[in-house]
C-alpha positions as CSV (number, residue, x, y, z in Angstrom):
1,M,61.5,47.5,58.4
2,E,64.6,46.1,56.8
3,I,63.7,46.4,53.2
4,K,65.8,43.7,51.5
5,R,64.6,41.1,54.0
6,W,61.0,42.4,53.5
7,L,61.3,42.1,49.8
8,E,62.6,38.6,50.1
9,S,59.6,37.8,52.1
10,V,57.3,39.2,49.4
11,G,59.1,37.0,46.8
12,S,58.9,33.9,49.1
13,S,55.1,34.5,49.5
14,I,54.9,34.4,45.6
15,D,57.2,31.4,45.3
16,S,55.1,29.5,47.8
17,M,52.2,29.8,45.2
18,D,49.9,30.6,48.1
19,A,47.6,33.4,47.2
20,D,46.5,33.8,50.9
21,K,50.1,34.2,52.0
22,F,50.7,36.8,49.1
23,V,47.8,39.0,49.9
24,R,48.8,39.4,53.5
25,F,51.3,42.1,52.1
26,L,48.4,44.2,50.6
27,T,45.9,46.7,51.8
28,D,42.3,45.8,51.5
29,D,41.9,48.5,48.8
30,C,45.0,47.8,46.9
31,I,45.6,48.2,43.2
32,F,47.5,45.3,41.5
33,R,48.8,45.4,37.9
34,F,50.8,42.7,36.3
35,G,52.7,43.8,33.1
36,N,50.3,45.2,30.6
37,Q,47.3,43.5,32.0
38,P,44.3,45.6,33.3
39,E,44.5,46.8,36.9
40,V,42.8,44.7,39.6
41,Y,41.2,46.4,42.5
42,G,41.0,45.1,46.0
43,K,42.6,42.3,48.0
44,A,40.0,39.7,47.3
45,K,40.1,40.2,43.4
46,T,43.9,40.3,43.6
47,K,43.9,37.1,45.4
48,N,41.7,35.4,42.8
49,Y,44.0,36.9,39.9
50,V,47.2,35.7,41.5
51,A,45.7,32.3,42.3
52,G,44.8,32.0,38.6
53,F,48.3,32.9,37.5
54,F,49.8,30.3,39.9
55,E,47.7,27.7,37.9
56,M,49.5,28.7,34.7
57,I,53.0,28.1,36.1
58,G,54.9,25.2,37.6
59,G,56.8,27.4,40.1
60,S,58.9,30.5,40.5
61,K,61.9,31.8,42.4
62,H,62.4,35.5,43.0
63,K,65.6,37.4,43.6
64,V,66.3,40.9,44.8
65,V,68.9,42.5,42.5
66,D,68.6,45.9,43.9
67,F,66.0,48.3,45.5
68,W,65.4,52.0,46.1
69,T,63.1,53.8,48.4
70,R,61.7,57.3,48.4
71,D,58.9,58.7,50.7
72,N,56.3,55.9,50.7
73,T,57.6,54.2,47.6
74,I,59.7,51.1,47.2
75,V,61.2,50.1,43.8
76,W,62.4,46.4,43.5
77,Q,64.5,45.5,40.6
78,G,64.6,41.7,40.4
79,E,64.9,38.5,38.5
80,V,62.4,35.7,38.5
81,E,63.2,32.1,37.4
82,Y,59.9,30.5,36.4
83,T,59.3,26.9,36.0
84,R,56.8,26.4,33.1
85,L,54.2,23.7,33.2
86,D,56.3,21.7,30.7
87,G,59.2,21.8,33.3
88,K,61.3,24.2,31.3
89,K,62.9,27.0,33.3
90,V,63.1,30.6,32.1
91,S,64.4,33.7,33.7
92,V,62.9,37.1,33.3
93,N,64.0,40.6,34.7
94,F,61.3,42.8,36.4
95,V,60.8,46.0,38.3
96,N,58.1,46.4,40.9
97,I,56.9,49.6,42.2
98,F,55.1,49.5,45.6
99,K,53.2,52.6,46.9
100,M,53.1,51.8,50.6
101,N,50.5,52.4,53.4
102,D,52.5,51.9,56.5
103,D,53.9,48.3,56.1
104,L,51.4,47.3,53.5
105,I,51.4,47.6,49.8
106,K,48.7,50.0,48.5
107,D,49.7,50.0,44.8
108,Y,51.6,46.9,43.5
109,L,52.8,47.7,39.9
110,I,54.9,45.0,38.1
111,Y,56.8,45.9,35.1
112,I,57.7,42.7,33.1
113,D,57.7,41.1,29.7
114,N,56.7,37.5,30.4
115,T,56.7,36.5,26.8
116,P,59.4,33.7,27.4
117,L,57.1,32.1,30.0
118,F,54.5,31.3,27.4
119,T,56.4,30.8,24.1
């Protein structure tokens, strides 16, 4: 697996705002955590959570700044440009940590401060 291209595919699935497309990257028993929100358990609940988030934004565009791998873990340093519902664009830095199970994400942990998105 070519990691940068794979990360770009993950980002594109989010940017498409298609929850079904996004969860194709996850194991059925995944753990998903967005910022300081409680963890979500399982692909179906993650799909619902992400679909709800998509309703709160006008769009997004993810960028790979850098990445690291170690054993079954991928760390993605990135930048996301959100389009708010009022049309304003805001950029936010993030770090995602993926614990992998083969080619699927078992743990999807997002470290981000989305305050600019909602203020």
